[in-house]
N, C-alpha and C positions, 0 to 999 in steps of 0.2 A: 140488401141488408147492410146496416151499418157495421163497420169493422169494430172488433173488440179492442178497447184501449186498456192497456195495462201500465203499471209502473215498470221501470227497468228491473227492479228486484222480482216482481211477480213474473216477468218474462224469463229471467234467469232461472227461476224455480221450475220452469218447464223442462229444462235439460236434465235427463236422467243418466244414471250410471251406465257406462259402456256405449252410449249412443255416439253416432258420428255427427259432429257439429261443424257445419260450414260457416266460415266467417269471411265477410267481405272486407276489402281494403288493400292498399298498396303503399308501403312505407308509412307515411303520415297522412295520406290523402284518402278521402272517402271511407274512413274507418268508423265502424259502428262502436265508438269508444264507450258510450254510456252502457251498452249491453255487455261489452267486454268487462268493464270495471264492476258491473253488478254481479257478473258471474264470479269474478275473483273475490269479491266481498262475501258472497254466499259461501264459497268454499272456505274462506278464512274463518267465518263464523260457525259453520256447521260441519265442515269436513266433507261436504257433498257438493256436486257429484264426484264420483271417482271413475278413473279409467276411461274417460271419454276419448274418442278418436277424433282428433282435431285436424281439420282440413282447410287450408287457405292457399290461394293460387300463387302469390308472390311472397314478399316479406312484409310484415306489419310491425312497426315499432319505431320508437323515437330515440333509441340508444339509452333510454332512461327507464321510466316506469310505465310508459304508455304502450298501447298495442299488445302484442303477444308477451311482452315482459310481465304484464299483469297476471297472465295465466301460467307463468312458470312456477307452479306450486307442487310440492310433493304429493303425489297421489291423484292429482286432478287429471293429468294427461296419461292415457294408456297407450296411445299411438299417435304419431305425428306424420302428416303428409303435407309438404309445403314446397315452395320454390326458392326460398332465401331466408337466411337467419342473421344476416349482417347487421341489421338494426334492432335485433332482439337478443342482446347478449345473455340475458337471464335464461331464455329458452335454449339458446345455443349451449350454455353451460350444462343444462340437464341432458341435452343430447350427447354431449361429450362424456358425461357420467353414466351413460347407458341407462338412464332412468326409465326409458321406454324405447321401443323401436321407432326409428325416424327414417322416413323415405323422402328424399329430396329430389324433386322432379322438375324438369325445365318448365319455366313459367308459362310459356305459350301452350305447352302440352296440357298443363293444368287447366287453363282457360278453355281449351277445346274439349277437355275431358268433362268439365261441368256441362257444356252444351251437349256432349254425347250422352251423359246421364239423363239430361232433360228429355232427349229424344229417344231414350231406350235403345241406344246404339251399342254395338259391341266394343266400346272403348275408342281409342284414338290410334289409327294406323298411320305411321309417318316415318320418314327417314331421320327426323330430328332426334339426335342422341347417338346415332351410329358412330362407333369409334371413340366415344367419350365414356366417362364413368357411368352414364346411364345405360350403356349397352350391357345386356346380360352376360356377355363374354368378358366384361370388365368388372363393374361393381353393381350393376342392376339397380341403380338409384338408391342403394343402401347407404344411409348416412351415418350409421354407427354399428358397433358389434351386436347390439341388441337386435337390430334389424336383420342381421345375418343369422343370428341364433333363432329368430322367430320362425324361420322356414317359409315365410310369406314371400310370394313373388308378385310384384305389381307391374312388371314389364316382361315381355317375351319376344324372342326373335322369330320372324316368320319370312316366308318368301312368296312373292306374287309375280308371276310372269318373269321369273328369273332374277328379280330385283329383291334385295334384302330390305326389310322394314322392321320397325319396332311396333309392337302393339301394347299400349298402356291400358291396363284393365280398368273397367268402370267399378263404381261402388254405390251403395245406397247412402243418401244423406237424410238423417233423421230430423235435424233441426238446423235452421240457418239464421244468422244475423246479417241483415242487409241494411242499407242506409239510403235515405233520400232527403230532399228538402221539404216537400209539402205532400201531405196526404189529404184526400177528401174523405168524407164520412164512409164511403164505400171501400176505402183502401187503395184507390188509384193513386199512384205515386208520380211525382215530377222531381226533377233534379236541377232546377234553375240556378241554384247557388253553389253547386258542386263544380270543381275545376276540371273534373274528368267524368266520363261516362263509363263507370266500371261495369262489371258483369252482374248487376243487380237482377236483371231479367232472367239471365241464364241460371243464376244460383237459385232464385225463387222457383223457377220452373223445375229445375232438377230436384229440389227438395219436395215441392208439391207432388211431382210425378213419382217420387219415391214413397209417397204416403206420409211425408213428414210435415213438420210445423214451420211456417215461414213467419219470422218476426222482423218487422221493419222499424228502424229508428228514424224519426223525422224531427224537423224543427217546429212544425205546426200542422194543425188539422183545420181544413176549411170545409165549407158546405159542399155537399155532393153536387156535381155539375159545375163547380167553380173553375175547374182546370180545363183549359182548351184541350181537345182530344189529341192534337199533335204533340202536346207537351207531356202527355202521360207516357212514361217509359215502362211502367210495370202495371198491368191491370189488376184491379182489386180482387178479381177471382182467385189470384194466387196468394193473397195475403191473409194470414190468419189473425195476426195481432199487430197492433201499433203501439209504439212507445214514443211519447214526446220527451225528447232528451233534455237534460240540463245543458244550458248554453256552453258551459266549460267543457262538456264532453261531446260537443257537436261543432267544433271548429272546422273551418274549411280545410285547414292543415293542423293536425293535433300538436305540432311543434311551433305554431305561430298563432298568436292571440288575435290577430287582425283578420278582417275579411277583405279580400282583394278583388274588387269587381272586374279588374282587367284580366284576372285568371279565368273567370267564368264566362267572359264575353259580354258582361253587362256594360262594360266601359272599356275604353282604350286609352293608353298613355302614349305620349310622343316618344319616338326613339331617342330624342335628345336627352331624355331623362336617364338614359343608361350611361354610366361612367366607365371609361376604359379601365380595364384591369391593370394593375401594376406589372411591370416587366419582371417576371420571375421564371424559374425553370418550368413551372406548369404552363405559363403562357407560351414559352418556347415550343413545348410539345403541341399545344393547340394551334400555334401559327404554322408549324411544319405540316400538321395534318390538314390545315385549311388549304394548302397548296394542292390537295387532291380534289378539291371541290370543282365542279364544273356547272355552268349555267343550266338550270332546269333539273339538277339532281334532286332526287328524294333521298334524304340523309337521315339515318338514325344515330343518335348520340347516347352513349352509355353514361354510367355514373362515374364520378371521380374526375380525373384529369381530362377525360374525354369531353366533359361539360364545357371546357374552356374554348372549344371550337365555336360554340354559340356566341360567346363573348367576342371572339376574334371576328366572326362574320359580321356582328353588329358594329364593331369598331371600324371595320373596313368598308361598311356601307353596302354589303352584298347579301344581307339577310333576305331581301326581297327577290333575289335571283335564284334562290334555292328553296326547297321545302324541307325544313327540319321537322323531325317527329320523334316522339318518345313512345315507348311501347304501351303506356297507359292509354293511348288513343288520341294524342294531341298532334295536330299538324299545323305548321306555320308558326309565326310569332317567334319569340325568343325563349327557348326552354330554360328553366331554372335549374339550380344545382342543390347539392347538399340534401337535407331532409325535405326540401321543396321539389325534389327532382321530378315529381309527377305532375307538375304544373308548368304553365308558360305565361309570359306576358303577351297579350294580344294574340291569342290563338286564332287561326282562320277557320279551324274545323275541329270538332271534338266528336269522335266516334267511339264505339264500344271497344273495350280492351280486347275481347276475343276477335272482333272483326279486324283489328289492327294486325293480329298475328296471322290471320288469313292472308292479308296483304304481304306481310313479311315472308311467311313460309312459301308463298307462291313466287317469290323473287321480285317483289314490288319495290325493293329498295335498291338504289344505285350504289350507295356507299354507306358503310357502317363504321363508326369510330367508337371503339370500345376500350376498356381498361385491360391491363395485363400485369399480373403480380409475379408470375414466373413464366419463363420461356425456355424451352430446351433445344437441343441441337437438331431435332427433327421438325422444329417449328410448332410443337405443341404449346398450348397456353393453359395455365392454371389460374382461375380466379375463385375457385369454389372450396378449397380445403387447404388449411395451413396448420402446420405443427400437430397434425392428427385431428384437428377440429374442423368439422364440416361447416361451411358457410352457405353453400348452394350457389347456383348460377343465375338466379333470376331469369331474365329473358335472353341471357348471353348466348345460350346454345342455339335457340331458334334463330336468332339474328345472325350469328357468325356462320352458321351452316347454310343459310338460305340466301345470303347476299353475295353477289359476284365480286365485289371489291370491299376488303375489310382492312382497316388500320387499327392495330393494337397500340395504345399509347401508355406510357408510364415512365417513371424515372429509372435510370440505368441501374442504380443500386438503392438500397433502403437502409434506414437507421442512422440518423445523424448527419446526412449529407448536407453540405452548404455550398452555395454557388454565388458568383457575381456575374451578372449578365449586363454587358454594356459595350459600347464602341464597336459593335459588330462581331463580338466574340464571346465565348463562354470561358469563365475561369472557375476551376473546381477548388474551392477553399478547403473543404474537408470531405473525404470520401466516405460513402456509406459503409456501414459495418457488414451488410448482408448482400451477397451476390444474388441477382435476380435471373441471370442467364445461367441455367442449371444443366448439368448432364442429363438429368431426368426430372420432370416436374412431379410434384407430389400427387396431383390428380389431373387427368386430362379433361379440361372443359372445352377446349378446341383441339381437334385432331389435325395436325399438320399434314399427315398422310391423307386423310379424307379431303382436306382442302386442296392438296395437289391433284388427287384423283378426279376431283370435280372441276378442276380448271380455274380455281379462284385466284384473283390477284390479292396478295396479302403483304402488308407492310407492318413492320415493327418499329415504332417511332419512339425515340427517347430524346432527352435534352442534349445528348452528345453524339448520338449515332442513329442511323436509319438502316434497317435491314429489310430484305425482301425474301419471301418464300420462293425457293428454287428447288429443282429435283434434288433430293437427298438432304435437304435441310434449309438453312437460312444463309443469305449472302449479305455482307456488309457493303452498302452502296454509297453512304455519305457519312462524313464526320463533321462535327462542329468546328468552326474556326476557333483556334486557341487551345484545342486539346491534343494530347499526344496519343497516337494510334496504339502504341504498345502499352504505355503506363496507364492511360486513362480508359482504354477500351479492352484490349486483348487480355491484359493482366487482371481485369475485373470480371472475367468470364470463366466458367468452369470448363468450357470447351472452346476450341478454335473454330470460328465460322469460316465459311468460304468468303473470300475477299474479291470484290469485283475488280477486273482489270481497269475499269473506268471509274474507280473510287474518286469521289469529289467532295468538296466542302459543301455544307449546308448553306443556303442563301444567307448572306450576312444581314439582310434586312430583318431577319427573324430576331436578331440579337441587338437591335437598336430601339431606343425608346421613342419611336415615332410610328405613325401609321405606315404600313408597308406599301400601300397602293395596290393591294390585291385586285386583280381584274379577272372576271369570269366571262 
């Protein structure tokens, strides 16, 4: 039977008060923006629906009016379950105001939870989250006071064969918004112009098997049978309605007007097209982290300063000697940064988001390079809550807990810091206003204790100092040429770290404006 075609507004009208709405997308990529905007417009014009339970796996937003920012409306949301709020400040503000209960769950767990719902499984049973804010003995994934006051539990502690696990509980999904490139008349979907393969299939199956309504936003509809069977990623039997999106709301990346064929694998661009980044404190961090690379490594890169490792590897000509990946499901190529973080130039492989977390959780990464906003004397790291405002971890917890070698990178202080990097040394022109090495982090997104118990190698890399996780805390192992140990490092920390008897200077090549000659 032909699939039913609706306008985006007609599709938005199908969402009823109090229903659970699953929405696809990650940051600015693979976002069903036409459907999101139509739902926002409906609520603005009619005040309906009210109190929906919004569920999405990661974060969706462009730091402006796109993605979840559009749904940040009084009365529209009754409950939130997501993995990140960093690019949806309007939604984050409502969470901080306790407008509704918010549960912020590790991104990989959310992806696996959708698949568990699809298969009518009893949730997700995993070690991911133990010792962090997700642990019921800590904060139980509660993102605000309204969540605590609700009395609702979405995660519980359990024991199997003497081992502790967390069980994240399943839910029913009443309606979902997914996205693809092409639909045929029967509703079969392909994603040839998407830069990632998100969890369209899992979300559609979870909603369909919950007895819900599956709505797919597409660029075009073609004759039944036009799509090669291997290119169909979601069968039409799961699709209830199709919406042909307005082009402005169906961009490859909602923060970028252009289509980039080198992101989707339709074309490749020469590596000579990549321009080396300027020598800054961010590049210093990326260069030092790049010294941890080894030939054949499978490496995950986080958002922020961690992204600079990709640029350094390309500049040093070693990108083809390692496999870099991002949790959206991209392997190989040169991962992008900023709001384009979920895409890459010249990817070698694009698999599903949830399958990537299976690889990650099983220990399939050799090295992860992630950001760090706060670090404490026990080696705990916070990237998920600041000044009482929940941001969420994204894929950080899955990745940091499951990888044997982890480097957390970031600037030593924050707020107004200025540097000069040249001639093989670092000069601090102005110190940051805020210390990032704290007696205690505001929220535990990575547990130093859990990391030590599980035998991880953990580095904490900044532009001026490098630390390593050791029994009892962190140990200073390197300092940058040109900085003073007492004034520039110890005086800028709230605690005194252990200091290695073999304390040495960071490699001076890191601080010169020339290719380092990195060899793997």
